[in-house]
C-alpha positions, 0 to 999 in steps of 0.5 A: 543473466541474473534477475536484478530489480530496482532494489539491487537484489542479485540472484544467488548462483543456483537460486530458485525463483521461489527463494529469490522471490522470498528474499526480494519480498523481505527486502521490500518489506524492510525498505517499505518499513524503513521509509515510514520509520517502522519496524518490519514487525510493526509493518506485519502487525499493521497488515494483520490488523487490516486482515489484508483489506483496505481500511476504507472500502474493505477490498482485498487487493490482489497480491503481487508475484513478489509478495507485495500486498497491494495495500499502501501505508497511509500516513499524514503528510504533515506529521507522518502519523500512520493511519492504516493500509489502503488500496490504491484507489482509497490512497489516491482519494485520501491523498487528494482529500488531504490537500483540500477537505472542501474539495472532498465535500464538493465531490460528495455533492457532485456524486449525488447528481443524477442519483434519482434519475431513471 
């Protein structure tokens, strides 16, 4: 039975796993770029700019089997401007902070509680 993913990419007859995964990664890169109104070249430049690391914490997330970097394209929700590539943890944090900057200040203050305790 041919392998089918949510992008509707069907395995070609006699296709190896490596070739299928390469085609799937290319299709996903195209779809990912298209959703953010980027060319695939612009997406590749963005990934290279950050050297495969999160723009905030600097962590290099593990690559997925299908070639995904484990990084997310961070963008402003109000105007769509691309800010950089973030790991899942930082992407979620920035997403919540975008909704309420005052909440982020409260989180920072909360994180300091017990810092001097031994």
